[in-house]
Residue frames relative to the residue before (quaternion, step in Angstrom):
aa qw qx qy qz dx dy dz
X 1.0000 0.0000 0.0000 0.0000 0.00 0.00 0.00
X 0.3181 -0.7790 0.5179 0.1542 3.39 -1.04 0.85
X 0.3409 -0.7469 0.5314 0.2087 3.74 -0.75 0.89
X 0.0586 -0.7653 0.6397 -0.0409 3.42 -0.99 1.04
X 0.1703 -0.7637 0.6180 0.0763 3.60 -0.98 1.00
X 0.0684 0.7689 -0.6305 0.0811 3.60 -0.59 1.17
X 0.8437 -0.0251 -0.0169 0.5360 3.63 -0.86 1.09
X 0.7077 -0.5026 0.2694 0.4171 3.54 0.97 0.97
X 0.6675 0.4448 -0.3492 0.4845 3.55 1.22 0.26
X 0.3575 -0.7676 0.4979 0.1873 3.56 -0.91 0.94
X 0.0896 -0.7757 0.6246 -0.0111 3.51 -0.97 1.05
X 0.2740 -0.6665 0.6501 0.2411 3.54 -1.36 0.39
X 0.3751 -0.6802 0.6044 0.1771 3.43 -1.22 0.97
X 0.0544 -0.8573 0.5118 -0.0039 3.50 -0.03 1.42
X 0.7770 0.0944 -0.1029 0.6138 3.61 1.16 -0.16
X 0.0069 -0.7897 0.6125 -0.0340 3.53 -1.09 0.89
X 0.0310 -0.8565 0.5152 -0.0026 3.58 0.59 1.08
X 0.8474 -0.0186 -0.0335 0.5295 3.55 -0.77 1.06
X 0.5915 -0.6182 0.3505 0.3810 3.52 1.06 0.77
X 0.2549 0.8283 -0.4738 0.1563 3.57 0.99 0.80
X 0.5903 0.5786 -0.4043 0.3915 3.60 1.08 -0.25
X 0.0072 0.7559 -0.6517 0.0626 3.58 -0.89 1.04
X 0.3838 -0.7748 0.4588 0.2047 3.63 -0.24 1.39
X 0.6379 0.5421 -0.3355 0.4321 3.56 1.03 -0.81
X 0.6706 0.4906 -0.2659 0.4889 3.64 0.92 -0.99
X 0.6883 0.4866 -0.3043 0.4436 3.51 0.85 -0.88
X 0.6035 0.5749 -0.3190 0.4511 3.60 1.04 -0.81
X 0.6863 0.5212 -0.2674 0.4311 3.47 1.02 -1.03
X 0.7546 0.4243 -0.1719 0.4701 3.52 1.15 -0.88
X 0.6387 0.5529 -0.3228 0.4268 3.53 1.22 -0.54
X 0.0282 -0.8127 0.5804 -0.0429 3.44 -0.48 1.28
X 0.7288 -0.4170 0.2969 0.4547 3.67 -1.28 -0.03
X 0.4794 0.6753 -0.4120 0.3800 3.59 1.30 -0.35
X 0.7039 0.4293 -0.2700 0.4974 3.66 0.99 -0.74
X 0.4640 0.6927 -0.4779 0.2765 3.76 0.93 -0.33
X 0.6852 0.4888 -0.3304 0.4271 3.76 0.71 -0.60
X 0.6399 0.5579 -0.3176 0.4223 3.60 1.21 -0.51
X 0.4661 -0.6868 0.5012 0.2446 3.54 -1.16 0.77
X 0.7725 0.1674 -0.0564 0.6099 3.54 1.22 -0.60
X 0.1125 -0.7295 0.6709 0.0712 3.53 -1.24 0.57
X 0.1269 -0.7646 0.6299 0.0500 3.45 -0.90 1.08
X 0.0880 -0.7837 0.6136 0.0398 3.58 -0.90 0.91
X 0.0316 0.7852 -0.6183 0.0084 3.59 -0.89 0.91
X 0.3919 -0.7151 0.5438 0.1984 3.46 -1.26 0.54
X 0.0412 0.7837 -0.6145 0.0809 3.49 -0.83 1.13
X 0.8349 -0.0062 -0.0338 0.5493 3.62 -0.62 1.07
X 0.7095 -0.4564 0.2658 0.4666 3.60 0.99 0.59
X 0.6750 0.4871 -0.2718 0.4830 3.58 1.27 -0.06
X 0.4006 -0.7243 0.5087 0.2370 3.53 -0.99 0.85
X 0.0679 -0.7565 0.6475 0.0621 3.64 -0.97 0.82
X 0.2189 -0.7438 0.6220 0.1097 3.50 -1.21 0.89
X 0.0412 -0.7475 0.6625 0.0228 3.52 -1.34 0.67
X 0.3074 -0.7611 0.5492 0.1566 3.56 -0.92 0.86
X 0.0289 -0.7926 0.6080 0.0360 3.57 -1.01 0.77
X 0.3002 -0.7495 0.5698 0.1534 3.61 -1.30 0.62
X 0.3674 -0.6516 0.5954 0.2930 3.50 -1.25 0.55
X 0.7568 -0.4595 0.2740 0.3755 3.56 -1.38 0.34
X 0.6767 0.5196 -0.2957 0.4297 3.54 1.14 -0.54
X 0.5911 0.6053 -0.3359 0.4139 3.49 1.39 -0.33
X 0.4863 -0.7213 0.4093 0.2752 3.62 -0.67 1.13
X 0.6730 0.5279 -0.2921 0.4278 3.53 1.22 -0.46
X 0.3538 0.7596 -0.4663 0.2836 3.56 1.41 0.01
X 0.1058 0.7423 -0.6562 0.0841 3.54 -1.11 0.81
X 0.7558 -0.4175 0.2728 0.4243 3.52 -1.36 0.12
X 0.7431 0.4288 -0.2392 0.4547 3.64 0.94 -0.81
X 0.7645 0.3320 -0.2081 0.5118 3.71 1.23 -0.22
X 0.4034 0.7270 -0.4716 0.2939 3.50 1.21 0.35
X 0.5068 -0.6953 0.4323 0.2700 3.59 -0.59 1.18
X 0.6046 0.5677 -0.3972 0.3929 3.66 1.01 -0.52
X 0.7027 0.4430 -0.2557 0.4946 3.54 1.26 -0.50
X 0.3012 0.7653 -0.5293 0.2084 3.64 1.04 0.44
X 0.6305 0.5443 -0.3304 0.4439 3.66 0.99 -0.79
X 0.6330 0.5366 -0.2821 0.4815 3.47 1.07 -0.95
X 0.6382 0.5098 -0.3143 0.4837 3.60 0.97 -0.86
X 0.6193 0.5476 -0.3263 0.4584 3.62 0.89 -0.90
X 0.7274 0.4611 -0.2465 0.4445 3.52 0.82 -1.09
X 0.7652 0.3847 -0.1849 0.4819 3.63 0.89 -0.87
X 0.8062 0.2995 -0.1609 0.4841 3.66 0.95 -0.54
X 0.7337 0.3577 -0.2462 0.5227 3.67 1.10 -0.13
X 0.6075 -0.5494 0.4174 0.3937 3.56 -1.26 0.45
X 0.6590 -0.5413 0.3783 0.3601 3.47 -1.29 0.79
X 0.8608 -0.0130 -0.0214 0.5083 3.55 -0.84 1.02
X 0.2446 0.8035 -0.5038 0.2020 3.57 0.97 0.57
X 0.5869 -0.5272 0.4843 0.3783 3.60 -1.25 0.44
X 0.2182 0.7787 -0.5720 0.1370 3.51 -0.78 0.95
X 0.1305 -0.7705 0.6157 0.1011 3.63 -1.27 0.23
X 0.2028 -0.7114 0.6541 0.1579 3.52 -1.35 0.31
X 0.1439 -0.7215 0.6740 0.0665 3.51 -1.17 1.03
X 0.1482 -0.7549 0.6354 0.0663 3.53 -1.09 0.86
X 0.4807 -0.6828 0.4832 0.2631 3.49 -0.89 1.12
X 0.4666 -0.6487 0.5182 0.3049 3.62 -0.83 0.83
X 0.5612 -0.5721 0.4805 0.3561 3.42 -1.30 0.60
X 0.4507 -0.6164 0.5692 0.3049 3.59 -1.19 0.73
X 0.3689 -0.7187 0.5603 0.1829 3.48 -1.15 0.94
X 0.5186 0.6380 -0.4300 0.3730 3.69 1.21 0.00
């Protein structure tokens, strides 16, 4: 796994389908909105990067639309078939 730091938060690049991860594009789009999420999925549609946050079961913000267990379903239903995409997982806090 590759370690990535974006906005002073460390992530692990756990999936990089078709080399979809682009640090420059992700850094431009990643805002504080994504900080509470445990995972960030990025997919490419019509040449544009889209980001979506997901939570693991321990996160108090988890609900039906951001449950990480449903990431494959999200890719199938909301993304172009076999599109370039990646998944970042927030590194565990050491505190």
